[in-house]
N, C-alpha and C positions, 0 to 999 in steps of 0.2 A: 531760475528766471527772475530777474529783478526789474522792476518798473519804477522809474523816478520821473516825477513831473515837476518842472521848475517854472516859476513865474518870474519873468524879467521885464524890464521897461514898464513897470506899473506906474501909472500916473493917477493920482486921486481925482484930479479935476476933470479928466476925460473918460475915466473908467475903461481905458484901453490897456491891453496887455498882450504879450505874446507868450506862448507856451512851448516848451521843448519836452518831448517825450523820449526817454531813453530806455531802450530794451536791449539788455546784454551789450552794453557799450555802443549801440547804434542809436543815433539821434535823429528824430523826426521833428522838424520845426513847423509849427502851425502858424498861420498868418495872424497879424494883429487884428483884433476885433474892436469895433467901436460899439458901444453899449447897445448893440442890436438885440441882444437877449432881453434887455429891459423892456424894449418895445413889445416883444413877444409876450412877456409876462403881463404887461398892462393890457394887451389885447385879450388874453385869456381871462383876466379879471373882468373885463367888460362883457365877454361872452357869458361868464357865470352869472353876472348881475342881470343881464338880459333874460337869461333862462329863468332865473328865480322870479323876476318881476312878471314874466309872462305866465308862469305857473300860478302865481297869486292872482293875476287878472282873470284867469280861467275859473277861479273859485268864486268870483263875485256874482251876486244875483242882479236882476234887472234894476232894482232900486239903487244899489250901490254903484252900478255902472252909470246910471243917469246922474248921480251925484258928481261923478268925475267927468261927465260930458261925453260918455261913450254909449253907443247903442250896442245891442247884443251882437249884431253883425260886425261892427267895427272891432269889438273885443275878440270875436272869433277869428277874424283875419289877423289880428296882431298876435294872438297866442298860438296861431298855427304856423307862424314863421319859424324857420330853423334858427338855432342859437347864434349863428354867425351873421345873421342879417339884422 
């Protein structure tokens, strides 16, 4: 069983390409993609940053929270949010 993936129609300026997958001389063509995966990676990076910041916010004491203009209740509401919000 041999698998071959070819990339054709690659354009540097739009980051779009089409892929052909060949399995035992049968070819499956995948549609062109516009850099949609890059948007997904950016979103995941934002989620990771939000999660990290909220964990750090949960560690702050009352004095530190007042320095940044948060009350304990505001901080609790913020760090209780799920990572995707």
